[in-house]
C-alpha positions as CSV (number, residue, x, y, z in Angstrom):
1,M,-0.3,0.0,0.5
2,P,1.2,3.4,-0.6
3,A,2.4,5.4,2.3
4,I,-0.6,7.5,3.5
5,T,0.8,11.8,4.4
6,T,-2.0,13.8,5.1
7,L,-4.7,13.4,8.4
8,R,-6.8,13.5,5.4
9,A,-6.0,10.7,4.0
10,M,-6.1,8.5,6.8
11,S,-8.8,9.3,8.5
12,S,-10.9,8.8,5.3
13,A,-8.4,5.5,4.8
14,L,-9.4,4.1,7.7
15,K,-13.7,5.1,7.5
16,N,-13.4,3.5,4.3
17,R,-11.4,0.6,6.0
18,E,-9.2,0.3,3.2
19,I,-5.9,-0.1,6.0
20,S,-6.6,-0.5,10.1
21,S,-5.7,1.3,12.7
22,I,-2.8,-0.9,14.0
23,E,-1.8,-1.1,10.3
24,L,-1.6,2.6,10.0
25,T,0.3,2.6,13.8
26,E,3.1,-0.1,12.2
27,E,3.7,1.9,9.0
28,H,4.3,4.8,10.8
29,L,6.2,3.0,13.1
30,A,8.5,1.3,10.8
31,N,8.8,4.9,8.5
32,I,10.2,6.1,12.8
33,A,12.8,3.3,13.1
34,N,13.6,3.6,9.6
35,D,14.6,7.3,10.0
36,E,18.0,8.3,9.0
37,T,17.7,11.6,10.1
38,N,17.5,11.0,13.4
39,S,14.6,12.7,13.8
40,F,13.1,10.4,16.8
41,I,14.7,10.3,20.6
42,T,12.5,7.6,21.6
43,G,9.3,5.5,20.3
44,A,6.6,4.4,22.2
45,T,5.8,1.5,19.9
46,E,4.4,-1.2,22.4
47,S,2.2,1.8,24.1
48,A,1.4,3.1,20.3
49,L,0.4,-0.8,19.0
50,Q,-2.0,-1.0,22.7
51,Q,-4.0,2.6,22.1
52,A,-4.1,1.5,18.2
53,N,-5.7,-1.7,19.5
54,H,-8.1,0.6,21.5
55,A,-9.1,2.2,18.7
56,Q,-9.4,0.1,16.2
57,R,-12.5,-2.1,18.3
58,R,-13.9,0.9,18.6
59,R,-14.0,1.7,15.7
60,E,-15.1,-2.1,15.2
61,Q,-18.4,-1.6,16.6
62,G,-19.1,1.8,15.3
63,E,-17.8,4.4,17.4
64,H,-15.0,7.0,14.4
65,H,-13.2,9.3,16.9
66,P,-10.8,12.5,15.3
67,L,-7.7,11.2,14.9
């Protein structure tokens, strides 16, 4: 899947079920891990994935919240 780079595109892809919260989070975590500019000091991978799982469950129950 091509990178989703805008908040509008991310929100639309989530709403249209083109990508899950978990997939979107994993994509961004991979970008952070591969960042050659060292823009990030630490990553909260576990916490981010837990929050993505929670968001995905809420979406599956019909709740749609802004990013």
